[in-house]
N, C-alpha and C positions, 0 to 999 in steps of 0.2 A: 590361412585364408578363410574368411567366414563362409558358412554354408549359404547357398543362394536364398533359402527361405529366411534366414536371419537377416540378410541384406534387404530383402523385400520388406520386412517389417520394420527394420531399424532406420533405414535411410529416410523414409518419409516422416517418421516420428522425429528424427533429428531436425528436419526442416521446420516442423511445427515447434519443437523445443527452441530452436534459434529464434523463430518469430516471437514466441512468448518472452524470451529473454530480451529481445529488442523492444517489444512492447512494454515490458517491465522497466527497461532503462529509460524509454521515453516518458513513461509515467513517473518514474522517480525524478527525472529532471524537471518535469512539470510541477511535481509536488514541491521540489526544492525552490523553484521559481515562485510558486504561490506562497510558500512559507516566507521567502524574502519579501514578497509584496505585502504579506500580512504584517511582517515586522515594520516595513516602511510605512504602512498605513498608520500603525500605532505611533511610530516616531513622528510622523507629520502631525498627527493629532496632539501628541504631547508638546511639540513645538508650538502649535497654535494655542494650546491651553496655557503654556508658560508665558507666552506673549500677552494673552488676554489678562492673565493674573498680574503680570508686571504693570500693564497699563492701568488696571483698576487700582492696584496698590499705590501707584504714583499719584493718580488723580485724587484718591481718598486722602493720602498723606498730605498732599499739597493743600487741599481744602481744609482739612483738620488743622493744619499748621496756621492757615489764615484765620480760622476761627479762634484758635488759641492766641494768636497775636492780638486779635481784637479784644479778647477777654483780658489779656495782660495789659493792653493799653488802657482799659477802663480802670484796672486796679492801680496802675501807675498814676492815672489822672486823679483818682481819689486821694492819692497821697500828696498831691500838690497843694500847697497852702492857698486857701481862699477859694478853691474850686467849688466846694460845696456851698459857699455863700454867694456864688454867681447867680445872675438872673436865670431862671429855670430853662429858658430856650437856649441861652448862650451856654449854660452848663451842659445841656444835651449835645450841642455841637462839639464841645470840647471832649466830652467823655466818649461819645459814640461815633465820632467821625470815621474811625478805622473800620467800622463794621459795614460800610457801604459797599466794599468790594467783595464781600463774602457771599458766594453763590448759595442760594437756598437757605440762607440764615434767616430764622424767624425773628426773634427778638433777643436783645441782650438786656438782661435785667440785673439790677443790683438789689439783692435781698438783704434786709437787716437781720440782726441776730435773733429776732423774734419770728422770722419766716414771712414777713410782708415785703411787698415790692417797695423799694425806696426810690430808685431811679429806673426809668423805663425808656428804652431806645425808640419805642413806638408811640409813646403818649406823654404829653405834658398837660396837666400833672399826671403822675404815674397811676396806673390802674390799681384799685384797691383789691388785691387778690392775695390770699394766703397760700404760700408754697412751702411751709415748714414741714409738711408731711412727705415731700418728694425725697427720693433716695439721694439725689445730688445735694440736697441741703443737709440731710442727716449725716452723710458720710464725712462731710467737712466739719460739721459741728462736733462730731465724735473723735475726729483724728486730725491733727495739724499737718501731717506729712503725706497726704494723699497726692498732692500735685494736681495734674489735670485728670478730671474724672469724667468718664463717659457713662451716661445714665442708661437705665432700661427704657424701652419705648413707652411713651405716654401720649395722651391727647391733651393739647394745651388748654389751660383754663382762661388764658388771656384773650383767646380768639378761637373762632370755629375753623381752625386750620387742620392740615393733615397731621397724621401721627408724626411725632417728632422724638428726638433724643436731646438730652441736654449735655453740653460740655461746660464744666464748671471748675472754678478755682476758689479757694478759701480767701477771705479777707481777714487778715490778722491785725490786731491792734499793736501799737508799739510795745506793749507789755506781753505780746504773744497770745492774748486771749482771743476768743472767737468774736469776729466783728461782722460776720455775714458771709454771703456768697455772691460771686458774679457768675451768672449762667447765660450761655448762649444757646438758644434752641435751634436745632437743625432738622429740617423737614426730611422725612425718610423717602419722599418722592425723588430726592436727589439720587439716592442709591438705585432706586427703581429705574429712573431714566438712564443712569449710567449702565446698568446691567442690560437693559433692553437694547442698547446700541451695540452689543457684542454678538457676533455670529457664532453660535455653538450648536446649531442643528436643532431639530425638533425635540430631541430628548435631553439636551444639555441643561445644566443647572449652574447657578452661582448663588452662593450664600455668604452673608456677612453676619458674624455673631460676636458677642462678647466672649471674653476668655472664660467667663463663668458658665457658658453654654446657652446664654439667652439669644434667641434669633432676632436679628434686627431687620434683615431684608433677605428675600429669596426670590430667585427667578427659577421656575415660573412663579408668578406672583399669586399669592393667596393671603388675604388679610388674616385668615385664621392662624397662619403660621407665625405672624409677627408676635414676638414676646414669648414663644413657647420655650420650654426648657429641654435642652438636648443632652444633658449630662449623662443620661442613662443609655444613650445610643452607642453602638460599636464605633461608628465613624468619629464621633466626638472624642472618644478615648484615644483614637489614633491621632487626632489633631493635636492633642495635648502632649504627645510623646516627644516631639521635637519641633524646632522652630519652623521647619518646612519639610515637605516630602510629597510622595505620591503613592497611590495604591488603588487596586480594584476593590470596590465595595458596593453594597446595596443600600440605597437611601431608606432611612426609617420612615420618612414622610410619604413617599409614593411607591416604594418597593422596586424602583428601577435600578438595574445594575449599571454602574458607571465607573469610569476611570477618574480618580480625584487627584488634583494637585492643590495643595494648601500651603498657606504661609501666614505667619503672624506679622501683622503690620507693625513696622518699627515704631517704638516709643508710645504705642497706643494699645490699650487692652482689647484688641480686635483680632479675629481670625477670619481670613478670607479663603474660601474654597471655590475652585472652578472645576466643573466636572463635565465630561462628555459621555453620553450613552454609548455603551459598547455596540449597540445596534447602529448608531450613527457613525462610529469610528470605522466599522467594517462594511458599511453599506456599499460603498464603491468597490471595495475589494471583493465582496460577495458577487457583485454583478460581473466583474472581470473573471473571477474564479469560475463562475458558472459557464461563461463563454469559453474560457480556455479549457476547462474540464470537459465540456461537451466536445470541443474540437479534438482534444487528446483522446477521449474515449472513442470517438468516431474513427480517428486514425488508428488506434490500437486494434479496435475490432476489425477494421478493414484489413490491416496487416495480418492479423491472425486468420481471418476468413480467407484471404488470398493464399496464405501458407497452407491452410487446410485443403483448399481446392487444388493447389499445386501438388500437395502430398497425395491427394486422391488420384490425381492424374498420374503421378509417379507410381503409386501402387498398381494402378491399372496397367501402366507400361511395363513395370517390372514383372507383374503377374503374367502379362502376355509374353514377355521375354522368357520367363521361366517355363511357361507352357510350350513355347517353341523349342526351348532347350531340351525339355523332356521329350517332346515329340521327335526331336532330332536324335535322341539317344534311345528311343523306345520303339520296339516293333509294334506296328499298328494292330496286328491281328492278335498276338498272344499277350501283349503287355509286358513281356520281358525286354531286357536290354537288346538293342540291335547289335550287329557285328562291330560297328565302329565304336560304340560305347564299350563293348566287351573288350576290344583290343586295347583301348586306353586303360581300362581297369586292370587288364592282365599285365600290361607293361609295368604299371605301377607296382602291382603285387610281385612281379618278377624281380624288380630292383630291390624291393624290401626284403624278399626272401634271400637274395644274394648277399645283402648286407648283414642280415641276422643269422643266416645259416639254417633257418627254419624250413621244414619241408613244404613244398607247394605241389598240389595235385590238380590235374585237369581231366575232366570227363567230356568226351565227345559222344553224343547220343544221336542215334539215327532211327527213324521210324521204319520198321521192316515192311518191305513190299508196298511202299506208300503209293507208287504209281498205279499198281493194280487196284488199290483201295479207291483212288480217285476215279479210275476208269469204271469201276463197278458202281460206286455210290454217288459219284458226282463231286464237283469241286466244293459245293457248300458243305457236304458231309466231311470232305477232306479238311476243310478249314476248322470244323468243329472238332475233328480228331486232333489236329495240331494244338488247338486250345486246351484240349483235355491233357495231352502230353505235357504242355507247358505248365499246367496247374500242378501236375504230379511232380515235376522237377522243382518248381518254386516251393512246394510244401516240404520238400526234403532238403533242399540246399538253401536254408534260411538262417544259418548262423551269422553273427556279425562278421562281415568281411566276405562272406560267400557271394558269388556273382553268377546269376543264371542268364542265358541269352539265347536268342534264336540266331544260330550261326549261318543259316542259309537254307532255304527250301524246307525240307523236312528234317534238317539236322540242327541239333541244339548243343550247347556247351555249358559246363558248370565249372567254375574256378573255385578251388577250395584251399585257401591259405592255411598255414599251420596244420596241415593234414597229411599224415603218412599214408602209405599204400593201404594198410589195413583199414584205416578210417575211410579212405576214398572208396575202397571196394564195398564197405558197409553202406555208404550213402548211395553208391551206384545200384546196389541190390535193392535198396528201399525204393529207388526210382523205378527200376525195372519191374519189381513186383507190384508197385502201385499202378503202373500202366496196365499190366496184365490183369490185375484185379478189377479194373473197370469193365473188363469183358466186353469190349466194343467189337461186335461181330465183324469178321474179315474172312470171307469164304475163300479168297485167293491165297490166304496164308496157310502154311502147313500147320500152324497152331490154332487156326480158326478164329482167333481174336487178334486185335491190334496189339503188337508188341514192339519193343525197342531193343536195339543192340547198343552196347556201351563199351568204348575203349577208354582205358585208364592209363595215364602216364603220371609218374611222381618223380620229383627230383631226388627222393631218398634212394641212395644206392646207385644212382645213374648220374653221370656228369654231363649235363646238357650245357653246351656253350652259350646258347641263346634261347630266348623264349620261343622262337620259331621252331627250334629243334624239339622243344617240349610238345608243341602243337603237332608236329609231324609224327612224333612218337605215338601220341594219343590217336592220331588218324590211322596209323598203321595197326594199332591195336583194335580200332573199330572195324577196319576191314577184315582183320583176323577173326573177330567175333562173328561177322556176317558169313565169312567163309566156313566157319565152324557150325553153322546151322541157324544163326539168328536167335533172338530172344535170350541173349546171354551177355556175359561181361568178360572182357579179356584185358588183363593188365599188361602193359608193354614190357615190363621187366621179365615177367614169366615167359612172354613170347620171345624175347631176345635171348633168354637163358636156354631155350630148347627150340632152336630155329626149325629143326626137322619135325618136332612133335610139340607144338605150343600147348601151354596150359590154359585151359578155358574154364571159366566159372559157369557151370551148367545149372540151370534152375533146379532147385530141389537138392543140390549137392553142396 
């Protein structure tokens, strides 16, 4: 069974510990929920980006396919016999009829092998403009196997239009030699309008670039970014590693951290990336996390505060109970155990001594002629005298296990476990001499100072059937010491061994 003091300190702390554990559990659950919400926010953003990316890819692919079909139809028309000999207006209708449905298509031009416009979808006769220095012309001139070529951005020379790109195919003569180029110009505002229609938040971005790293269009729009080379950027390197993918990265253009999803547009030398700012991805989550975190923090603090208050109340209650327990066991005047507490300790010590066979000694101590002291000096002085005697007893019966008590009135008791008769007599003499040495004047005493008489009983050599017999033996020895002249010690065994002439320990002998 734990000591009362230990219980007083541990039980309230245990309540606080439980509240801290509960608060920690609530916090852990909240953190787990917030982590799940964090992941859900990213997944929702990823789904949104994938959907936007797919929509843009399909729209761009469809329009590029239309442009390419228009260019192919022009090439096929040029192969038809007699087309080039038709009336110019009729020839324009035959060659360029398919271009009418192409959204944001500028002009479709047939360029001869020298780089000049031969046929023009926008003008009859064709505008006299040299285009032999354009990349879409040079690449087909130098290689017969390019197929559809998507050019770098340029400002059209045929009109004061927006920046455009060219989609071109080679015209090959029957012998395979270079016969010119058919190019369709596509306004970049098409991509800009397409990107602006997508909801990506304030920090989102969309970029379309050529596979060689040339920027074609970007949202947020900045004319200065059109045509820049991205080959030296970290993000471009990751775009080229695989056909599609996603990653967290920082834009080289504006330094914003984003989550990127990219894909290469099928059959075309284009890379599309759609990105959400990490700030935008988690803005809703942060707001909810702040609310939930505040509520959980308030709940945890309240729980712990209530536990601390309850623990303080419990400490006060246990302290009061302990104080009452001590008061119930302590003599109010001397501070020694009272008779009830002494009897409980004595019964325990008796049972222990019976089990172990170790000796147990009992001292009964009585103040000599105390009634006369009270009558002469008053009750206040009498109380002071009792306190003095109690202090002398406590100072000498202080080993672990020793118990000193006020047994009643001017009578005291000291229980000495594991102590034989010689040891008990030694302690008794220390107590007697300590009281005598105080030299508290007592004119009604034959010794002229306050003294005590002590009866000693020990289980060593005497078979006591019960603890009560031990007490009675010490009491008999005490009365024997008083009858022998007071201020002395009498052991019960010596008294019992010489009933007619008891042995008395006389001071100084």
